[in-house]
C-alpha positions in Angstrom: -26.3 -11.4 14.0 -25.9 -14.3 11.5 -28.6 -14.5 8.9 -30.8 -17.5 8.9 -30.1 -19.8 5.9 -32.5 -22.6 6.6 -36.3 -22.3 6.5 -38.7 -23.6 9.1 -38.7 -27.1 7.7 -35.7 -29.3 7.0 -35.4 -30.2 3.3 -36.4 -33.8 2.8 -33.9 -36.0 1.0 -33.6 -39.6 0.2 -30.7 -41.7 1.2 -29.9 -42.4 -2.5 -30.0 -39.0 -4.2 -29.1 -35.5 -3.0 -30.1 -32.5 -5.1 -27.2 -30.2 -6.0 -28.2 -26.9 -7.6 -25.6 -24.7 -9.3 -26.8 -21.1 -9.4 -25.0 -19.2 -12.2 -24.9 -15.5 -12.5 -23.9 -13.7 -15.7 -20.2 -13.9 -16.3 -19.9 -17.2 -14.4 -16.3 -18.6 -14.2 -16.5 -21.8 -16.1 -14.0 -23.8 -14.1 -15.6 -22.7 -10.8 -18.7 -24.4 -12.0 -17.4 -27.3 -14.0 -14.8 -28.4 -11.5 -17.1 -29.1 -8.6 -19.8 -30.4 -11.0 -17.3 -33.1 -12.2 -16.5 -34.1 -8.6 -20.2 -34.7 -7.8 -20.8 -36.3 -11.2 -17.7 -38.5 -10.5 -19.4 -39.8 -7.4 -22.4 -40.8 -9.5 -20.1 -42.7 -11.9 -18.5 -44.7 -9.2 -21.7 -45.5 -7.3 -23.0 -49.0 -7.3 -25.6 -50.3 -9.8 -28.8 -48.5 -9.6 -27.4 -45.9 -7.2 -27.1 -42.2 -7.9 -25.9 -40.1 -4.9 -26.4 -36.8 -6.6 -28.9 -35.1 -8.9 -27.1 -32.1 -10.6 -29.0 -29.1 -11.8 -27.9 -25.8 -13.4 -30.1 -22.8 -13.0 -29.8 -19.3 -14.5 -30.5 -16.2 -12.4 -31.7 -14.2 -15.5 -34.8 -14.5 -17.5 -32.8 -16.4 -20.2 -31.7 -20.0 -19.5 -28.7 -19.2 -21.8 -25.8 -18.3 -19.4 -22.9 -16.2 -20.5 -19.6 -17.3 -19.1 -16.4 -15.3 -18.4 -14.6 -15.6 -21.7 -15.8 -19.1 -22.5 -18.6 -20.9 -24.3 -22.1 -20.1 -23.1 -24.0 -22.6 -21.0 -27.7 -23.6 -21.0 -29.4 -24.0 -17.6 -32.2 -26.5 -16.9 -34.4 -23.7 -15.7 -34.5 -20.1 -14.4 -33.9 -19.5 -10.7 -37.3 -17.9 -10.4 -39.0 -21.2 -11.3 -36.7 -23.4 -9.2 -38.8 -24.9 -6.4 -38.5 -27.6 -3.8 -35.9 -28.6 -1.2 -32.2 -28.5 -2.1 -29.5 -30.4 -0.5 -26.6 -28.2 -1.6 -26.8 -24.8 -3.3 -23.5 -23.9 -5.1 -22.7 -20.4 -6.2 -19.6 -20.1 -8.5 -17.8 -16.8 -9.1 -18.9 -14.3 -11.7 -16.7 -11.8 -13.4 -17.7 -8.2 -14.0 -17.2 -6.4 -17.3 -13.7 -5.3 -16.2 -12.7 -8.8 -15.3 -12.8 -8.4 -11.5 -14.2 -11.2 -9.3 -16.9 -9.4 -7.4 -20.6 -9.0 -6.8 -21.1 -6.5 -9.6 -22.8 -9.1 -11.8 -25.6 -9.4 -9.3 -28.9 -7.6 -9.5 -31.6 -7.3 -6.9 -33.8 -10.0 -8.5 -30.9 -12.4 -8.7 -30.0 -11.9 -5.0 -33.7 -12.3 -4.1 -33.7 -15.7 -5.8 -30.5 -16.6 -4.1 -31.9 -15.8 -0.6 -35.0 -17.8 -1.3 -33.1 -20.9 -2.5 -30.7 -20.6 0.4 -33.5 -20.8 2.9 -34.6 -24.2 1.4 -31.1 -25.6 1.3 -29.3 -28.0 3.7 -26.0 -26.3 3.0 -24.8 -23.3 0.9 -21.5 -23.3 -0.9 -19.6 -20.6 -2.7 -16.6 -21.1 -5.0 -13.9 -18.5 -5.3 -15.5 -15.1 -5.8 -18.9 -16.6 -5.3 -18.3 -15.5 -1.7 -18.9 -11.9 -2.8 -22.3 -12.9 -4.2 -23.3 -14.7 -0.9 -22.1 -11.6 1.0 -24.1 -9.3 -1.3 -27.2 -11.4 -0.5 -26.6 -10.9 3.2 -26.0 -14.6 3.8 -22.6 -14.3 5.4 -22.8 -11.6 8.1 -20.8 -12.6 11.2 -19.4 -15.8 9.5 -15.9 -17.0 8.9 -15.3 -17.1 5.2 -12.6 -17.2 2.5 -12.2 -16.5 -1.2 -9.4 -16.3 -3.7 -6.3 -14.8 -2.0 -6.2 -12.0 -4.5 -9.6 -10.7 -3.4 -9.5 -11.3 0.4 -8.6 -7.7 1.3 -11.3 -6.4 -1.0 -13.9 -8.7 0.6 -12.9 -7.7 4.1 -13.0 -4.0 3.2 -16.4 -4.2 1.4 -18.0 -6.4 4.0 -16.5 -5.6 7.4 -19.0 -7.9 9.1 -17.2 -11.0 7.8 -14.3 -12.7 9.3 -12.1 -13.3 6.3 -9.5 -16.0 6.5 -7.2 -15.4 3.6 -4.9 -18.4 4.3 -7.5 -21.2 3.7 -8.4 -23.6 1.0 -12.0 -23.7 2.2 -13.9 -22.7 5.4 -17.0 -24.2 6.9 -19.1 -22.1 9.3 -22.3 -23.9 10.2 -24.0 -25.0 7.0 -22.2 -22.4 4.9 -19.0 -23.4 3.0 -16.8 -20.9 1.2 -13.7 -21.9 -0.9 -10.6 -20.2 -2.2 -9.7 -19.6 -5.8 -10.9 -21.7 -8.7 -9.6 -25.3 -8.2 -10.1 -25.0 -4.5 -13.8 -25.5 -5.3 -13.0 -29.0 -6.4 -11.2 -29.6 -3.1 -14.3 -28.5 -1.2 -16.6 -30.6 -3.4 -14.4 -33.6 -2.7 -14.6 -32.9 1.0 -18.4 -32.8 0.7 -18.5 -36.1 -1.1 -16.4 -37.6 1.7 -18.8 -36.0 4.2 -21.8 -37.5 2.5 -20.6 -40.8 1.3 -17.4 -41.7 3.1 -13.7 -41.8 2.4 -13.6 -44.7 -0.2 -16.0 -43.0 -2.7 -14.1 -39.7 -2.3 -10.9 -41.6 -2.9 -12.2 -43.1 -6.1 -13.3 -39.7 -7.4 -10.0 -38.1 -6.5 -8.0 -40.8 -8.3 -10.1 -40.6 -11.4 -9.7 -36.8 -11.5 -6.0 -37.0 -10.6 -6.5 -34.9 -7.5 -5.1 -35.0 -4.0 -7.2 -37.5 -2.1 -7.8 -34.8 0.5 -6.3 -31.3 0.6 -7.6 -30.1 3.9 -9.6 -26.9 4.3 -7.0 -25.7 6.8 -4.2 -25.9 4.3 -2.8 -22.6 3.2 -3.5 -21.1 -0.2 0.1 -20.3 -0.4 2.5 -23.2 -0.9 6.2 -22.9 0.1 7.0 -25.9 -2.0 5.4 -24.2 -5.0 7.4 -21.0 -4.3 10.5 -23.2 -4.6 9.8 -23.6 -8.3 10.4 -19.9 -8.9 14.2 -20.3 -8.8 15.7 -19.5 -12.1 18.6 -21.9 -11.8 17.8 -25.5 -12.6 20.3 -26.7 -10.0 18.5 -24.8 -7.2 15.0 -25.8 -8.3 16.2 -29.5 -8.4 17.8 -29.1 -4.9 14.6 -27.7 -3.4 12.4 -30.3 -5.0 14.7 -32.9 -3.5 14.5 -31.2 -0.1 10.7 -31.3 0.0 10.9 -35.1 -0.1 13.8 -35.3 2.4 12.9 -32.9 5.1 14.1 -35.4 7.8 17.7 -35.1 6.5 20.4 -32.5 7.2 19.4 -29.4 5.3 21.8 -27.0 6.7 23.5 -24.4 4.5 26.7 -26.5 4.5 24.9 -29.7 3.5 22.8 -28.1 0.7 25.8 -26.2 -0.6 27.7 -29.4 -0.8 24.9 -31.1 -2.7 24.7 -28.1 -5.1 28.4 -28.2 -5.6 28.8 -24.6 -4.3 30.6 -23.0 -1.3 28.3 -22.2 1.6 29.0 -18.5 1.2 28.2 -18.5 -2.5 25.2 -20.8 -2.0 23.7 -18.4 0.6 24.2 -15.4 -1.7 22.6 -17.1 -4.7 19.8 -18.5 -2.6 19.0 -15.0 -1.3 19.0 -13.5 -4.7 16.7 -16.2 -6.2 14.3 -16.8 -3.3 14.3 -13.5 -1.4 15.1 -15.2 2.0 17.8 -17.2 3.7 18.1 -21.0 3.1 17.3 -21.6 6.8 14.1 -19.6 6.7 12.9 -21.3 3.5 13.6 -24.8 4.9 11.9 -23.9 8.1 8.8 -22.9 6.2 8.9 -26.1 4.2 9.0 -28.1 7.4 6.2 -26.2 9.0 4.1 -26.7 5.8 4.7 -30.4 5.9 4.0 -30.6 9.6 0.7 -28.8 9.1 -0.4 -31.5 6.7 0.5 -34.3 9.1 -1.3 -32.6 11.9 -4.4 -32.0 9.8 -4.6 -35.4 8.1 -3.2 -37.9 10.6 -3.3 -39.0 14.3 0.5 -39.1 14.5 1.9 -37.9 17.8 3.9 -34.7 17.9 7.2 -36.4 18.3 6.6 -38.5 15.2 5.6 -35.4 13.2 8.6 -33.5 14.4 10.9 -36.4 13.4 9.4 -36.9 10.0 9.6 -33.2 9.1 13.2 -32.8 10.3 12.7 -30.6 13.4 14.6 -33.0 15.6 12.4 -32.4 18.7 8.9 -31.3 19.6 10.2 -28.1 21.2 12.0 -27.2 18.0 8.8 -27.8 16.0 6.9 -25.7 18.5 9.3 -22.7 18.2 9.1 -22.9 14.4 5.3 -23.0 14.4 5.3 -19.9 16.7 7.7 -18.1 14.4 5.9 -19.0 11.1 2.2 -19.4 12.1 2.0 -17.6 15.5 0.3 -20.7 16.9 1.6 -23.9 18.6 1.2 -27.3 16.9 -1.2 -28.4 19.6 -3.4 -25.4 19.2 -3.3 -25.7 15.4 -4.4 -29.4 15.5 -7.2 -28.6 18.0 -8.5 -25.9 15.7 -8.5 -28.1 12.7 -10.1 -31.0 14.5 -12.9 -28.7 15.8 -13.7 -27.8 12.2 -14.1 -31.4 10.9 
């Protein structure tokens, strides 16, 4: 059974200011905290005169308002979690590192988890960043929920908390009023999505542009990027070719065509590609096209024929076969799932 996050009474909030409380455990990961903080603060900066969408507050779970960070400068909280009172719009729990450098719940003590449970009950929504998912799980706030965390720790999370449905291939996951995000900068993607949820697309766009972020990297997007993998090639010519391919997926990207562009024979091109990338050219291009199609299906209302054409599949049936091979799901089922989560 899922734990109850909310209390009996809905937290009251004004239309002009939402209270965001960041709850920091010892060893907090600095970017997990500062990244989402700057997203919300950015929304304040771009608000109209006299408007302040968010009130930001840092609290320490220990008896000391001085908060040790993971290898960075210490922070000073506004107050201790034990003295934090009143309704909260969004409670944010960043990751904390243990003494051996693992992202886990080892930095939590019983008192800290008690404060977390109390504050969660009075919050409209509860958010974890990266390994903060371990902390929410340790507090018993995630049982039976769909969650994610940094890809490196998804197996550990599933093993330690078998009652969770861990989705390792996600940027962020929403289940009810609980939001969990993947590693580090994914917390900024989640915070930006929350700004869009609260204030609309244009304020979120302004914040994204100022922080030089993607306007919207959907929660359904994979943590693993095929396009990013393409940069691992040691040969400059191959890296350049694959970077070009990402922007020209609608063109002929057969072995023969790419070999010609790389000034190589098809046979030698296939051999070199396999050595550098660990897979065939056809397999890699297929994954690039599926990744691009996912983004179109998530972020637009384009029909399937248009998506298939833009991404170089040639036909809807060809795109469907590729989706089944790569993702084990059809394009229509993928879009339905994403739309249901928005």
